[in-house]
N, C-alpha and C positions, 0 to 999 in steps of 0.2 A: 226813227223815221219809219213810216209805213208807205208802201208804194205798190202799185199794180203794174205788172209788166206783161208784154205780149211779144212772142217771137216773130221775127220776120224771116223771109227767105234769103236775105242778104248775108253773104259770107265774105269776110274781109281777111286779108293776110295781116298777121301781126309778127313783127320781127323782134326777137328777144336776144339777149346775150348768148343764149343756148341754141339759137337757130330760129327758123320760122314755124309758125303754127297758124291754123285757121280759127277764126272766131265768128260766131253767129251774132248778128246785131239784133238786139231786143229793144223795143221802145216801151217807155213807161211814163207814169205820172204819179207824183207823190200825193198823199192825202190832202196836201195844201194846194194842189193843182199845178205844180211845177213839172213840165215835160222834160224828159231826159232820154238819152240813148245809152245802152249798156252793151259792152262786148263780152260775150260769154264763151269761154273756152271749154269748160266742162260743167256738167250738171249731174248730180247723183241722186238717186232715190234711196231712202233709208234701207239699210241692209235687211233683207228678209221680207220686204214689202213687195206687193205685186206692182210692177212698173208698166204693165200692158197699157193701161189708160193713159199714163203719162207719155209713153212712146207714141201712141196713136194721136194724141192731142198735139204733140210736137211736130208731127209730120203734116198736120193741117195748118199750113202757113199761108199768109196772103201772097199776092203776086209780087215779083221782085221789085225792089226799090233801088234808087241810086245809092252810091256809097254815102254813108252817114255824114252829115255836115258838121256834127259836133266833134268829130275826130279828124284832125289833120294827120295823115299817116306819117308825116315827118316828125310828129311829136310823140308817137307811140314807141315805147321801148320794148 
């Protein structure tokens, strides 16, 4: 599957068996046009590569949005 994703400024708490963490909400669309939301806890740039552009782009996020509708926090483990 191929998809395009875009970060949002929304941060949601995620509870795991090891405690709580924060996840950034990303919105995306597949090559076939299916819209989806994604919770991202970590993103890494390949070792040895310059991450300055990635960091700069990640900070340029749209205005805050409501908590994502695709994820009921009661269902997140």
